[in-house]
C-alpha positions as CSV (number, residue, x, y, z in Angstrom):
1,X,70.6,137.8,84.5
2,X,67.8,136.8,82.5
3,X,67.8,133.1,81.4
4,X,67.7,133.8,77.8
5,X,70.8,136.2,77.9
6,X,72.6,133.7,80.4
7,X,72.1,130.9,77.9
8,X,73.2,133.2,75.0
9,X,76.2,134.2,77.1
10,X,77.5,130.5,77.1
11,X,77.2,130.5,73.4
12,X,78.9,133.8,73.1
13,X,81.9,132.5,75.3
14,X,82.1,129.5,72.9
15,X,82.2,131.9,69.9
16,X,84.9,133.8,71.5
17,X,87.0,130.6,72.3
18,X,86.5,129.3,68.6
19,X,87.8,132.6,67.3
20,X,90.8,132.4,69.5
21,X,91.7,128.8,68.5
22,X,91.2,129.8,64.9
23,X,93.6,132.6,65.2
24,X,96.1,130.3,67.0
25,X,95.7,127.7,64.4
26,X,96.3,130.3,61.6
27,X,99.4,131.7,63.4
28,X,100.8,128.0,63.8
29,X,100.2,127.6,60.0
30,X,102.2,130.9,59.2
31,X,104.8,130.0,61.5
32,X,105.4,126.5,59.9
33,X,105.4,128.1,56.5
34,X,108.2,130.4,57.8
35,X,110.2,127.6,59.1
36,X,109.7,125.0,56.3
37,X,109.5,127.3,53.3
38,X,111.2,130.8,53.5
39,X,111.3,133.7,56.0
40,X,109.3,136.8,55.2
41,X,108.9,140.0,57.5
42,X,105.4,140.5,56.4
43,X,104.4,137.0,57.3
44,X,106.1,137.1,60.5
45,X,104.4,140.4,61.4
46,X,101.1,138.9,60.4
47,X,101.9,135.9,62.8
48,X,102.4,138.1,65.5
49,X,99.1,139.9,64.8
50,X,97.2,136.7,64.8
51,X,98.6,135.9,68.1
52,X,97.4,139.3,69.4
53,X,94.1,138.5,67.8
54,X,93.9,135.2,69.8
55,X,94.7,137.1,73.0
56,X,91.8,139.3,72.4
57,X,89.4,136.6,71.8
58,X,90.6,134.6,74.7
59,X,90.2,137.6,77.3
60,X,86.7,138.3,75.8
61,X,85.9,134.5,76.6
62,X,87.4,134.9,80.1
63,X,85.3,137.9,80.8
64,X,82.2,136.4,79.6
65,X,82.9,133.4,81.7
66,X,83.3,135.6,84.9
67,X,80.1,137.1,84.0
68,X,78.3,133.7,83.7
69,X,79.8,132.1,86.7
70,X,80.1,135.0,89.0
71,X,82.3,133.2,91.5
72,X,83.7,134.8,94.4
73,X,85.6,133.7,97.5
74,X,86.6,134.8,101.0
75,X,89.8,136.0,99.6
76,X,88.4,137.5,96.8
77,X,84.9,138.8,97.7
78,X,84.7,141.2,94.7
79,X,85.5,138.4,92.3
80,X,88.4,138.3,89.7
81,X,87.3,140.5,87.2
82,X,90.7,142.4,87.0
83,X,92.7,139.2,86.5
84,X,91.9,139.7,82.6
85,X,93.5,143.1,82.7
86,X,96.9,141.8,84.3
87,X,96.9,139.0,81.7
88,X,96.2,141.1,78.8
89,X,98.7,143.9,79.8
90,X,101.5,141.4,80.1
91,X,100.9,139.7,76.7
92,X,100.3,143.1,75.0
93,X,103.8,144.2,76.1
94,X,105.5,140.9,74.9
95,X,103.7,141.3,71.6
96,X,104.9,144.8,71.2
97,X,108.5,143.9,71.7
98,X,108.3,141.2,69.2
99,X,106.7,143.3,66.8
100,X,109.5,146.0,67.1
101,X,112.2,143.4,66.4
102,X,110.1,142.2,63.3
103,X,109.9,145.7,62.0
104,X,113.6,146.5,62.5
105,X,114.7,143.4,60.7
106,X,112.3,143.7,57.8
107,X,113.3,147.5,57.2
108,X,117.0,147.0,57.7
109,X,117.2,143.7,55.8
110,X,114.4,143.5,53.4
111,X,113.8,140.3,51.3
112,X,111.3,139.4,48.7
113,X,107.8,138.2,49.9
114,X,107.6,134.7,49.1
115,X,104.6,133.5,46.8
116,X,103.0,131.4,49.5
117,X,102.0,134.6,51.2
118,X,99.3,135.3,48.8
119,X,97.2,132.1,49.4
120,X,98.0,132.6,53.3
121,X,96.4,136.3,53.2
122,X,93.4,135.0,51.2
123,X,92.7,132.3,53.9
124,X,93.3,134.8,56.5
125,X,90.7,137.1,55.1
126,X,88.2,134.3,54.8
127,X,88.8,133.1,58.4
128,X,88.6,136.8,59.8
129,X,85.3,137.7,57.9
130,X,83.8,134.3,59.0
131,X,84.8,134.9,62.7
132,X,83.2,138.5,62.3
133,X,79.9,137.1,61.2
134,X,79.9,134.4,63.7
135,X,80.7,136.5,66.7
136,X,78.5,139.3,65.7
137,X,75.6,136.9,65.6
138,X,76.1,135.8,69.3
139,X,77.1,139.3,70.5
140,X,73.6,140.4,69.6
141,X,71.7,137.8,71.3
142,X,73.9,137.8,74.3
143,X,74.2,141.7,74.7
144,X,77.9,141.1,75.4
145,X,79.7,144.4,74.7
146,X,83.2,142.6,74.9
147,X,82.2,140.0,72.1
148,X,80.7,142.8,70.1
149,X,84.0,144.8,70.2
150,X,86.0,141.5,69.2
151,X,83.5,140.9,66.3
152,X,84.1,144.5,65.0
153,X,88.0,143.9,65.6
154,X,87.7,140.7,63.3
155,X,86.0,142.9,60.7
156,X,88.9,145.2,60.7
157,X,91.3,142.4,60.6
158,X,89.7,141.2,57.3
159,X,90.0,144.7,55.7
160,X,93.6,144.9,57.0
161,X,94.3,141.5,55.2
162,X,92.9,142.6,51.9
163,X,95.2,145.7,52.2
164,X,98.2,143.3,52.8
165,X,97.2,141.2,50.0
166,X,97.1,144.1,47.7
167,X,100.6,145.4,48.5
168,X,102.1,141.7,48.2
169,X,100.3,141.4,44.8
170,X,101.7,144.7,43.8
171,X,105.2,143.6,44.8
172,X,105.0,140.4,42.8
173,X,104.0,142.4,39.7
174,X,106.5,145.1,40.0
175,X,109.5,143.3,41.9
176,X,109.7,146.4,44.1
177,X,110.5,146.1,47.8
178,X,108.6,149.3,48.6
179,X,105.2,147.7,48.7
180,X,106.5,145.0,51.2
181,X,107.9,147.7,53.6
182,X,104.6,149.5,53.3
183,X,102.4,146.5,54.1
184,X,104.8,145.7,57.0
185,X,104.4,149.2,58.5
186,X,100.7,149.0,58.0
187,X,100.4,145.6,60.0
188,X,102.9,147.0,62.6
189,X,100.9,150.2,63.0
190,X,97.6,148.2,63.4
191,X,99.3,145.9,66.0
192,X,100.6,148.9,68.1
193,X,97.2,150.5,67.9
194,X,95.5,147.4,69.2
195,X,98.3,146.9,71.8
196,X,97.9,150.6,72.9
197,X,94.2,150.0,73.3
198,X,94.7,147.0,75.5
199,X,97.3,148.6,77.6
200,X,95.3,151.7,78.1
201,X,92.1,149.8,79.1
202,X,94.3,147.3,81.2
203,X,95.9,150.2,83.1
204,X,92.5,152.3,83.7
205,X,91.0,149.1,85.1
206,X,93.7,148.3,87.5
207,X,93.6,152.1,88.8
208,X,89.8,152.0,89.3
209,X,89.2,154.6,86.7
210,X,85.7,155.7,85.8
211,X,84.0,154.3,82.8
212,X,83.3,156.5,79.7
213,X,81.0,159.3,80.5
214,X,78.3,158.1,78.1
215,X,78.2,154.8,80.1
216,X,77.9,156.6,83.4
217,X,74.9,158.6,82.0
218,X,73.3,155.6,80.6
219,X,73.3,153.8,83.9
220,X,72.2,156.9,86.0
221,X,69.3,157.2,83.5
222,X,68.4,153.4,83.9
223,X,68.5,153.7,87.8
224,X,66.2,156.8,87.6
225,X,63.7,155.0,85.0
226,X,63.4,151.7,87.2
227,X,63.4,153.2,90.7
228,X,61.4,156.4,89.9
229,X,63.7,158.4,92.2
230,X,66.3,160.9,91.5
231,X,70.1,160.0,91.3
232,X,72.0,161.9,94.1
233,X,75.3,160.4,93.4
234,X,77.0,157.8,91.1
235,X,80.5,156.4,91.6
236,X,81.4,153.8,89.2
237,X,84.6,152.3,88.2
238,X,86.1,149.7,85.6
239,X,86.7,145.9,86.4
240,X,88.4,144.5,83.6
241,X,85.6,144.5,80.8
242,X,82.9,145.1,83.6
243,X,81.6,148.2,85.5
244,X,81.0,148.1,89.2
245,X,80.3,150.8,91.6
246,X,77.6,152.6,93.8
247,X,74.5,154.4,92.8
248,X,73.0,156.6,95.6
249,X,69.2,157.4,95.1
250,X,67.1,160.1,97.0
251,X,63.8,159.0,98.2
252,X,60.8,160.5,100.0
253,X,61.3,160.1,103.8
254,X,57.9,158.8,104.0
255,X,58.7,155.6,102.2
256,X,59.0,152.3,104.4
257,X,62.0,150.1,104.7
258,X,60.0,147.4,102.7
259,X,59.3,149.9,100.0
260,X,62.9,150.8,99.7
261,X,64.1,147.3,99.6
262,X,61.7,146.5,96.8
263,X,62.7,149.5,94.8
264,X,66.3,148.6,95.1
265,X,65.9,145.0,94.3
266,X,64.0,145.8,91.1
267,X,66.4,148.6,90.0
268,X,69.2,146.5,90.2
269,X,67.8,143.5,88.7
270,X,66.5,145.6,85.7
271,X,70.0,147.0,85.4
272,X,71.6,143.6,85.4
273,X,69.2,142.6,82.7
274,X,69.7,145.3,80.3
275,X,73.6,145.7,81.1
276,X,75.3,142.3,81.6
277,X,78.7,144.0,81.8
278,X,77.5,145.6,85.1
279,X,78.6,143.6,88.3
280,X,78.5,144.0,92.1
281,X,76.3,147.0,91.9
282,X,75.5,148.6,95.0
283,X,72.4,150.8,95.3
284,X,71.8,152.9,98.3
285,X,68.9,155.1,99.2
286,X,69.0,158.3,101.3
287,X,66.1,160.3,102.4
288,X,65.4,163.3,100.5
289,X,65.6,166.8,102.5
290,X,62.2,168.5,102.9
291,X,62.3,171.8,101.0
292,X,59.2,173.4,102.9
293,X,57.3,173.6,106.1
294,X,54.3,172.3,104.2
295,X,56.4,169.1,102.9
296,X,57.4,168.6,106.4
297,X,53.8,168.8,107.7
298,X,52.7,166.5,105.0
299,X,55.4,163.9,105.9
300,X,54.5,164.2,109.4
301,X,50.8,163.5,108.8
302,X,51.9,160.3,106.9
303,X,53.6,159.2,110.0
304,X,50.9,159.8,112.4
305,X,52.1,163.3,113.4
306,X,55.6,162.5,114.1
307,X,58.7,163.7,111.9
308,X,62.4,163.6,113.1
309,X,64.4,166.4,111.5
310,X,68.2,165.4,111.4
311,X,70.8,168.2,111.3
């Protein structure tokens, strides 16, 4: 990986960690308010949402750490890229269970939202928007797709907090329970959407599913661009937030072993530089079949009149 990107990746990891700790601190503040002041289903739902936000930020930091360190061992020769999928899947399930219980309690036993929820949501909006700007800055310089996704998620959190703030304000003015239930269901739906995304990506990673088609086509295009050869076959799979696999290129049978090694090394290095999320990429080269007798003769002349035809 290029030194500039590597340095920015460390800053990106720090940004993700800061975002995670900010989310945890905010969740702890909400929990203390619930314990010391009064209970609110909306605040409880937002507390669970903050914990899920922290999970996503910490998983992002973990994925960047793995990319920067790239540690392997005899027992794990391909690295621990899927560890984040296991952790994320487990915590997402626990979060969903807590959220379902909170929604059930809030709908069956609604209570008036306390006034302290309004300053809490204002503070939450400020924190989410600040983290969005901070993460987006380092995501751009580090080329980290996972941090970019976390930054966009923080921006969505800020918009969600504004919606919750509007609902609580309407409830305060009208003294109606309906806005409270609407806000509770809105936050719950947002958590379910996030948890579904985390679970889906984790399961696909653990099952070695192929990345999205646009990613596959993009890597195939980069391989052809930097090698000057045609891609014969591409077999990629997910590994946590990363992509790994094999790309098979077709080369002129007249190329020497040294030329092939140089092409493979350059191609892999350039792909790593442009796509930091690609790891453990194997590039294989197979001889392209001669299409005519004239081509066979041309190859034979380049080899001093000798050409072996494999059937």
